[in-house]
DSSP file (Angstrom, degrees, kcal/mol; ACC not computed):
  #  RESIDUE AA STRUCTURE BP1 BP2  ACC     N-H-->O    O-->H-N    N-H-->O    O-->H-N    TCO  KAPPA ALPHA  PHI   PSI    X-CA   Y-CA   Z-CA
    1    1 A M              0   0    0      0, 0.0    24,-3.2     0, 0.0     2,-0.1   0.000 360.0 360.0 360.0 134.4  -78.5   66.3 -101.6
    2    2 A R  B  >  -A   24   0A   0     22,-0.2     4,-2.4     1,-0.1     3,-0.4  -0.401 360.0-120.5 -72.5 146.1  -80.4   69.6 -101.6
    3    3 A I  H  > S+     0   0    0     20,-1.9     4,-2.0    17,-0.4    19,-0.2   0.838 115.3  60.3 -57.8 -30.4  -81.9   71.0  -98.4
    4    4 A R  H  > S+     0   0    0     17,-2.5     4,-1.8     2,-0.2    -1,-0.2   0.899 105.6  46.3 -61.0 -41.6  -85.2   70.8 -100.1
    5    5 A E  H  > S+     0   0    0     -3,-0.4     4,-3.0    16,-0.3     5,-0.2   0.956 112.1  51.3 -64.1 -51.1  -84.8   66.9 -100.5
    6    6 A I  H  X S+     0   0    0     -4,-2.4     4,-1.8     1,-0.2    -2,-0.2   0.853 106.2  54.3 -59.0 -36.1  -83.7   66.6  -97.0
    7    7 A K  H  <>S+     0   0    0     -4,-2.0     5,-2.5    -5,-0.2     4,-0.4   0.935 112.2  45.0 -59.1 -50.6  -86.7   68.5  -95.7
    8    8 A E  H ><5S+     0   0    0     -4,-1.8     3,-0.7     3,-0.2    -2,-0.2   0.906 110.3  52.9 -64.5 -42.5  -89.0   66.1  -97.6
    9    9 A L  H 3<5S+     0   0    0     -4,-3.0    -1,-0.2     1,-0.2    -2,-0.2   0.874 118.2  35.1 -67.7 -32.8  -87.2   63.0  -96.5
   10   10 A I  T 3<5S-     0   0    0     -4,-1.8    85,-0.4    -5,-0.2    84,-0.3   0.369 106.7-123.4-101.3   7.0  -87.4   63.8  -92.7
   11   11 A D  T < 5 +     0   0    0     -3,-0.7    83,-0.4    -4,-0.4    -3,-0.2   0.920  51.9 170.1  56.8  46.7  -90.7   65.5  -93.0
   12   12 A A      < -     0   0    0     -5,-2.5     2,-0.5    -6,-0.2    81,-0.2  -0.434  34.8-129.5 -92.1 165.4  -89.4   68.8  -91.5
   13   13 A R  E     -B   92   0B   0     79,-3.1    79,-2.3    -2,-0.1     2,-0.4  -0.952  23.2-131.4-113.0 128.6  -90.9   72.2  -91.3
   14   14 A L  E     +B   91   0B   0     -2,-0.5    77,-0.2    77,-0.2     3,-0.1  -0.665  25.0 177.7 -84.4 135.8  -88.8   75.1  -92.5
   15   15 A I  E     -     0   0B   0     75,-3.5     2,-0.3     1,-0.4    76,-0.2   0.746  67.2 -11.6-103.3 -38.8  -88.7   77.9  -90.1
   16   16 A C  E    S+B   90   0B   0     74,-1.5    74,-2.6     1,-0.1    -1,-0.4  -0.977 102.3  63.3-158.4 155.3  -86.3   80.3  -92.0
   17   17 A G    >   +     0   0    0     -2,-0.3     3,-2.5    72,-0.2     4,-0.1   0.759  42.6 156.4  99.9  30.5  -84.0   80.1  -95.0
   18   18 A E  G >  S+     0   0    0      1,-0.3     3,-1.7     2,-0.2     4,-0.2   0.872  73.1  60.5 -52.7 -40.0  -86.2   79.4  -98.0
   19   19 A H  G 3  S+     0   0    0      1,-0.3    -1,-0.3     2,-0.1     3,-0.2   0.555  99.6  57.7 -71.0  -2.6  -83.8   80.9 -100.4
   20   20 A L  G X  S+     0   0    0     -3,-2.5     3,-1.8     1,-0.1   -17,-0.4   0.246  73.3 104.5-102.3  12.3  -81.3   78.2  -99.3
   21   21 A L  T <  S+     0   0    0     -3,-1.7   -17,-2.5     1,-0.3   -16,-0.3   0.832  81.7  48.6 -65.0 -33.7  -83.6   75.2 -100.2
   22   22 A D  T 3  S+     0   0    0     -4,-0.2    -1,-0.3   -19,-0.2     2,-0.3   0.300  84.5 116.3 -94.7  10.3  -81.6   74.4 -103.4
   23   23 A E    <   -     0   0    0     -3,-1.8   -20,-1.9     1,-0.1     2,-0.3  -0.593  68.8-118.0 -77.3 143.7  -78.3   74.5 -101.7
   24   24 A E  B     -A    2   0A   0     -2,-0.3     2,-0.5   -22,-0.2   -22,-0.2  -0.548  22.2-161.2 -85.6 141.8  -76.4   71.3 -101.7
   25   25 A I        +     0   0    0    -24,-3.2     3,-0.1    -2,-0.3    18,-0.0  -0.980  17.6 167.0-120.3 127.6  -75.5   69.5  -98.5
   26   26 A H        +     0   0    0     -2,-0.5    84,-0.9     1,-0.2     2,-0.3   0.669  64.6  36.4-111.6 -26.1  -72.7   66.8  -98.6
   27   27 A N  B     -f  110   0C   0     82,-0.1    17,-1.8    15,-0.1    18,-0.7  -0.957  61.8-162.4-136.7 150.3  -71.9   66.2  -94.8
   28   28 A V  E     -c   45   0B   0     82,-1.9     2,-0.4    -2,-0.3    84,-0.3  -0.973   2.7-162.6-133.5 146.1  -74.0   66.1  -91.7
   29   29 A C  E     -c   46   0B   0     16,-2.7    18,-2.7    -2,-0.4     2,-0.5  -0.993   4.1-164.2-126.3 133.8  -73.2   66.4  -88.1
   30   30 A G  E     +c   47   0B   0     -2,-0.4     2,-0.3    16,-0.2    18,-0.2  -0.968  31.9 122.7-122.4 118.6  -75.5   65.3  -85.3
   31   31 A S        -     0   0    0     16,-2.1    19,-0.3    -2,-0.5    -2,-0.1  -0.962  49.5-154.9-171.6 155.3  -74.9   66.4  -81.7
   32   32 A D  S    S+     0   0    0     -2,-0.3     2,-0.8    16,-0.2     3,-0.1   0.403  82.3  84.1-107.8  -3.1  -76.1   68.1  -78.7
   33   33 A L    >>  -     0   0    0      1,-0.2     4,-1.6     2,-0.0     3,-0.6  -0.880  61.4-162.9-104.3 110.0  -72.6   69.0  -77.5
   34   34 A M  H 3> S+     0   0    0     -2,-0.8     4,-2.0     1,-0.2    -1,-0.2   0.782  88.3  64.6 -68.1 -24.0  -71.4   72.2  -79.2
   35   35 A S  H 3> S+     0   0    0      2,-0.2     4,-2.1     1,-0.2    -1,-0.2   0.866 103.1  48.3 -58.9 -37.8  -67.8   71.4  -78.2
   36   36 A D  H <>>S+     0   0    0     -3,-0.6     4,-2.8     2,-0.2     5,-0.6   0.890 108.2  54.4 -72.5 -36.4  -68.0   68.3  -80.4
   37   37 A V  H  X5S+     0   0    0     -4,-1.6     4,-1.5     1,-0.2    -2,-0.2   0.919 112.5  43.8 -54.5 -48.7  -69.5   70.4  -83.2
   38   38 A L  H  <5S+     0   0    0     -4,-2.0    -2,-0.2     1,-0.2    -1,-0.2   0.893 119.4  41.5 -68.9 -41.7  -66.5   72.7  -82.9
   39   39 A A  H  <5S+     0   0    0     -4,-2.1    -2,-0.2    -5,-0.2    -1,-0.2   0.838 131.5  16.2 -79.1 -34.5  -63.9   70.0  -82.6
   40   40 A F  H  <5S+     0   0    0     -4,-2.8     2,-0.3    -5,-0.2    -3,-0.2   0.640  86.4 118.9-116.0 -18.3  -65.2   67.5  -85.2
   41   41 A S     << +     0   0    0     -4,-1.5   -12,-0.1    -5,-0.6     5,-0.0  -0.396  10.1 152.0 -75.5 123.6  -67.6   69.1  -87.5
   42   42 A D        +     0   0    0     -2,-0.3    -1,-0.2   -14,-0.1     2,-0.1  -0.053  48.7 126.0-119.0  19.5  -66.8   69.3  -91.2
   43   43 A G        -     0   0    0     -6,-0.2   -15,-0.2     1,-0.1     3,-0.1  -0.420  56.4-157.7 -85.3 153.8  -70.5   69.2  -91.8
   44   44 A Q  S    S+     0   0    0    -17,-1.8    21,-1.9     1,-0.2    22,-1.1   0.415  86.3  46.9-105.8  -0.9  -72.7   71.6  -93.7
   45   45 A M  E     -cd  28  66B   0    -18,-0.7   -16,-2.7    19,-0.2     2,-0.4  -0.997  68.4-157.0-140.3 138.8  -75.8   70.6  -91.7
   46   46 A L  E     -cd  29  67B   0     20,-2.3    22,-3.0    -2,-0.3     2,-0.5  -0.951   0.5-163.9-116.1 132.3  -76.3   70.1  -87.9
   47   47 A I  E     +cd  30  68B   0    -18,-2.7   -16,-2.1    -2,-0.4     2,-0.3  -0.975  29.4 150.8-111.5 128.0  -79.0   67.9  -86.4
   48   48 A T  E     - d   0  69B   0     20,-2.4    22,-2.3    -2,-0.5   -16,-0.2  -0.986  50.3-149.0-152.8 158.6  -79.5   68.7  -82.7
   49   49 A G  S    S+     0   0    0     -2,-0.3     2,-0.5    20,-0.2   -17,-0.1   0.341  71.6 107.3-111.0   2.2  -82.1   68.7  -79.9
   50   50 A L        -     0   0    0    -19,-0.3     2,-0.7    23,-0.1   -19,-0.1  -0.730  50.9-167.7 -85.6 126.1  -80.4   71.7  -78.2
   51   51 A V        +     0   0    0     -2,-0.5    23,-0.1     4,-0.1    -1,-0.0  -0.813  39.1 101.5-120.3  91.2  -82.2   74.8  -78.5
   52   52 A N  S >> S-     0   0    0     -2,-0.7     3,-1.8    27,-0.0     4,-0.6  -0.962  80.1 -95.7-155.6 166.8  -80.3   77.9  -77.5
   53   53 A P  H 3> S+     0   0    0      0, 0.0     4,-2.1     0, 0.0     5,-0.2   0.710 114.1  69.7 -56.4 -24.4  -78.4   80.7  -79.2
   54   54 A Q  H 3> S+     0   0    0      1,-0.2     4,-3.1     2,-0.2     5,-0.3   0.856  89.9  63.3 -68.3 -28.2  -75.0   79.0  -78.9
   55   55 A V  H <> S+     0   0    0     -3,-1.8     4,-2.6     1,-0.2    -1,-0.2   0.954 106.8  42.9 -58.8 -46.1  -76.2   76.4  -81.5
   56   56 A I  H  X S+     0   0    0     -4,-0.6     4,-2.2     1,-0.2    -1,-0.2   0.927 117.1  46.6 -65.4 -42.9  -76.5   79.2  -84.1
   57   57 A R  H  X S+     0   0    0     -4,-2.1     4,-1.3     2,-0.2    -1,-0.2   0.887 112.8  48.8 -69.1 -36.0  -73.2   80.8  -83.1
   58   58 A T  H  X S+     0   0    0     -4,-3.1     4,-1.0     2,-0.2    -1,-0.2   0.911 110.4  52.2 -66.8 -44.3  -71.4   77.5  -83.0
   59   59 A A  H ><>S+     0   0    0     -4,-2.6     5,-3.0    -5,-0.3     3,-0.6   0.873 106.0  53.4 -56.9 -40.8  -72.8   76.7  -86.5
   60   60 A E  H ><5S+     0   0    0     -4,-2.2     3,-1.3     1,-0.2    -1,-0.2   0.865 103.2  58.0 -69.5 -33.3  -71.6   79.9  -87.9
   61   61 A M  H 3<5S+     0   0    0     -4,-1.3    -1,-0.2     1,-0.2    -2,-0.2   0.773 113.7  37.5 -67.1 -22.0  -68.0   79.2  -86.7
   62   62 A V  T <<5S-     0   0    0     -4,-1.0    -1,-0.2    -3,-0.6    -2,-0.2   0.013 116.3-109.1-118.8  27.6  -67.8   75.9  -88.6
   63   63 A D  T < 5 +     0   0    0     -3,-1.3     2,-0.4     1,-0.2    -3,-0.2   0.817  54.6 167.8  54.1  37.8  -69.7   77.1  -91.8
   64   64 A I      < -     0   0    0     -5,-3.0    -1,-0.2    -6,-0.1   -19,-0.2  -0.717  16.8-170.7 -80.4 134.9  -72.9   75.0  -91.2
   65   65 A R        +     0   0    0    -21,-1.9    24,-2.8    -2,-0.4     2,-0.4   0.563  64.9  36.5-102.6 -13.1  -75.6   76.3  -93.5
   66   66 A C  E     -de  45  89B   0    -22,-1.1   -20,-2.3    22,-0.2     2,-0.4  -0.990  59.3-163.6-150.1 137.4  -78.6   74.4  -92.1
   67   67 A I  E     -de  46  90B   0     22,-2.8    24,-2.9    -2,-0.4     2,-0.6  -0.957   4.4-163.1-120.2 131.7  -79.7   73.4  -88.7
   68   68 A V  E     -de  47  91B   0    -22,-3.0   -20,-2.4    -2,-0.4     2,-0.7  -0.968   9.1-152.9-114.0 111.2  -82.4   70.7  -88.0
   69   69 A F  E     -de  48  92B   0     22,-3.1    24,-2.1    -2,-0.6     3,-0.3  -0.805  19.4-147.3 -85.6 114.3  -83.9   70.7  -84.5
   70   70 A A    >   +     0   0    0    -22,-2.3     3,-1.7    -2,-0.7    26,-0.2  -0.130  67.9  33.5 -74.2 168.9  -85.0   67.2  -83.7
   71   71 A R  T 3  S-     0   0    0     24,-3.2    23,-0.3     1,-0.3    -1,-0.2   0.848 127.5 -66.5  49.1  45.2  -88.0   66.0  -81.5
   72   72 A D  T 3  S+     0   0    0     21,-3.2    -1,-0.3    -3,-0.3    22,-0.1   0.659  84.9 162.3  58.2  19.4  -90.2   68.9  -82.5
   73   73 A K    <   -     0   0    0     -3,-1.7    -1,-0.2    20,-0.4    -4,-0.2  -0.454  22.3-157.9 -72.0 146.4  -88.0   71.4  -80.7
   74   74 A V        -     0   0    0     -2,-0.1   -23,-0.1    -3,-0.1    18,-0.1  -0.989  10.5-131.7-124.6 116.5  -88.7   75.0  -81.9
   75   75 A P        -     0   0    0      0, 0.0   -23,-0.0     0, 0.0   -24,-0.0  -0.345  30.7-108.4 -68.1 153.5  -86.2   77.9  -81.6
   76   76 A D     >  -     0   0    0      1,-0.1     4,-2.0     4,-0.0     3,-0.2  -0.248  34.1 -96.5 -75.3 172.3  -87.4   81.2  -80.2
   77   77 A A  H  > S+     0   0    0      1,-0.2     4,-2.4     2,-0.2     5,-0.1   0.798 124.1  55.5 -61.6 -33.0  -87.9   84.3  -82.2
   78   78 A G  H  > S+     0   0    0      2,-0.2     4,-2.1     1,-0.2    -1,-0.2   0.907 108.5  47.2 -71.6 -42.6  -84.4   85.6  -81.1
   79   79 A M  H  > S+     0   0    0     -3,-0.2     4,-2.3     2,-0.2    -2,-0.2   0.872 110.3  52.9 -64.8 -36.2  -82.7   82.5  -82.4
   80   80 A V  H  X S+     0   0    0     -4,-2.0     4,-2.2     1,-0.2    -2,-0.2   0.935 109.7  48.6 -65.3 -45.4  -84.6   82.6  -85.7
   81   81 A E  H  X S+     0   0    0     -4,-2.4     4,-2.2     1,-0.2    -1,-0.2   0.877 110.0  50.7 -59.2 -38.3  -83.5   86.2  -86.2
   82   82 A L  H  X S+     0   0    0     -4,-2.1     4,-1.2     2,-0.2    -1,-0.2   0.857 109.8  50.9 -71.0 -35.1  -79.9   85.4  -85.5
   83   83 A A  H  <>S+     0   0    0     -4,-2.3     5,-2.4     2,-0.2     4,-0.3   0.866 108.9  52.3 -66.7 -37.9  -80.1   82.5  -88.0
   84   84 A R  H ><5S+     0   0    0     -4,-2.2     3,-1.6     3,-0.2    -2,-0.2   0.943 109.6  49.0 -55.3 -53.1  -81.5   85.0  -90.5
   85   85 A E  H 3<5S+     0   0    0     -4,-2.2    -1,-0.2     1,-0.3    -2,-0.2   0.755 111.3  48.3 -61.6 -26.6  -78.7   87.3  -89.9
   86   86 A K  T 3<5S-     0   0    0     -4,-1.2    -1,-0.3    -5,-0.1    -2,-0.2   0.378 113.5-119.5 -92.7  -1.3  -76.2   84.5  -90.3
   87   87 A D  T < 5 +     0   0    0     -3,-1.6     2,-0.4    -4,-0.3    -3,-0.2   0.959  61.5 147.1  60.7  59.7  -77.9   83.4  -93.5
   88   88 A M      < -     0   0    0     -5,-2.4     2,-0.5    -6,-0.0    -1,-0.2  -0.924  48.3-127.3-121.4 147.2  -78.8   79.8  -92.3
   89   89 A A  E     - e   0  66B   0    -24,-2.8   -22,-2.8    -2,-0.4     2,-0.5  -0.805  27.1-161.7 -90.6 134.3  -81.7   77.6  -93.0
   90   90 A V  E     +Be  16  67B   0    -74,-2.6   -75,-3.5    -2,-0.5   -74,-1.5  -0.977  12.4 173.0-121.7 127.5  -83.5   76.3  -89.9
   91   91 A M  E     -Be  14  68B   0    -24,-2.9   -22,-3.1    -2,-0.5     2,-0.4  -0.914  17.9-153.7-127.0 156.5  -85.9   73.4  -89.7
   92   92 A T  E     +Be  13  69B   0    -79,-2.3   -79,-3.1    -2,-0.3     2,-0.3  -0.969  16.8 178.4-125.6 147.3  -87.7   71.4  -87.1
   93   93 A C        -     0   0    0    -24,-2.1   -21,-3.2    -2,-0.4   -20,-0.4  -0.943  35.3-124.5-142.8 161.3  -88.9   67.7  -87.4
   94   94 A H  S    S+     0   0    0    -83,-0.4    -1,-0.1   -84,-0.3   -83,-0.1   0.790  78.8  94.8 -73.7 -36.4  -90.6   65.2  -85.3
   95   95 A G  S    S-     0   0    0    -85,-0.4   -24,-3.2   -24,-0.1   -23,-0.2  -0.053  78.8-108.3 -58.3 156.2  -87.9   62.4  -85.5
   96   96 A S     >  -     0   0    0    -26,-0.2     4,-3.0   -25,-0.1     5,-0.2  -0.398  34.4-106.3 -75.4 165.0  -85.2   61.9  -82.9
   97   97 A M  H  > S+     0   0    0      2,-0.2     4,-2.5     1,-0.2     5,-0.2   0.904 123.1  55.5 -59.0 -39.7  -81.6   62.8  -83.8
   98   98 A F  H  > S+     0   0    0      2,-0.2     4,-2.8     1,-0.2    -1,-0.2   0.966 110.6  44.9 -55.4 -55.8  -80.9   59.1  -84.1
   99   99 A D  H  > S+     0   0    0      1,-0.2     4,-2.9     2,-0.2     5,-0.2   0.937 112.2  49.3 -57.6 -48.6  -83.7   58.7  -86.6
  100  100 A V  H  X S+     0   0    0     -4,-3.0     4,-2.3     2,-0.2     5,-0.2   0.933 112.8  48.6 -59.1 -44.5  -82.9   61.7  -88.7
  101  101 A C  H  X S+     0   0    0     -4,-2.5     4,-2.3    -5,-0.2    -1,-0.2   0.928 111.4  49.0 -51.9 -47.7  -79.3   60.6  -88.9
  102  102 A G  H  X S+     0   0    0     -4,-2.8     4,-2.7    -5,-0.2    -2,-0.2   0.935 111.5  49.9 -62.7 -44.9  -80.2   57.1  -89.8
  103  103 A I  H  X S+     0   0    0     -4,-2.9     4,-0.9     1,-0.2    -1,-0.2   0.929 114.5  43.9 -59.6 -44.4  -82.7   58.4  -92.6
  104  104 A L  H  <>S+     0   0    0     -4,-2.3     5,-2.7    -5,-0.2    -1,-0.2   0.833 114.2  51.3 -76.4 -28.8  -80.1   60.8  -94.1
  105  105 A Y  H ><5S+     0   0    0     -4,-2.3     3,-2.0     3,-0.2    -1,-0.2   0.915 106.4  53.9 -63.4 -46.7  -77.4   58.0  -93.9
  106  106 A Q  H 3<5S+     0   0    0     -4,-2.7    -1,-0.2     1,-0.3    -2,-0.2   0.740 108.2  50.6 -63.5 -24.5  -79.6   55.6  -95.6
  107  107 A H  T 3<5S-     0   0    0     -4,-0.9    -1,-0.3    -5,-0.2    -2,-0.2   0.204 128.7 -92.4 -98.5  11.8  -80.0   58.2  -98.5
  108  108 A G  T < 5S+     0   0    0     -3,-2.0     2,-0.3     1,-0.3    -3,-0.2   0.391  80.9 132.2  94.4  -1.9  -76.3   58.7  -98.9
  109  109 A L      < -     0   0    0     -5,-2.7    -1,-0.3    -6,-0.1     2,-0.3  -0.628  34.8-170.8 -83.4 143.9  -75.4   61.6  -96.6
  110  110 A R  B     -f   27   0C   0    -84,-0.9   -82,-1.9    -2,-0.3     2,-0.1  -0.847  20.3-121.2-127.8 163.6  -72.4   60.9  -94.4
  111  111 A G        -     0   0    0     -2,-0.3   -82,-0.1   -84,-0.2    -1,-0.1  -0.176  51.5 -80.5 -85.5-169.4  -70.6   62.6  -91.5
  112  112 A E              0   0    0    -84,-0.3   -83,-0.1   -72,-0.1   -85,-0.0   0.383 360.0 360.0 -86.1  11.0  -66.9   63.6  -91.7
  113  113 A G              0   0    0      0, 0.0    -1,-0.1     0, 0.0    -3,-0.0   0.509 360.0 360.0 123.7 360.0  -65.6   60.2  -90.9
């Protein structure tokens, strides 16, 4: 599924990474624990409620291309700049992490198992 389609499904607002909207996403990881993301993530997209620079740095380490901040959380300017430097799409949406994961699962996206 393309990032553009995901954005529409979860009614998200794109913060940066417009040039990545047509990139395909096959796996999703939802977590606020970055240690779990490092240990288990085979995802190309991360859904989280944690808003700090470690999210971007952790995502880079496991080749995550898109980060969705749940519950209307918004990264600060420094995080957005870091995401741009790392060539990542960043979005925010109103739904909880649980709801967003459920919507994406319902539309065929899965985690790593």
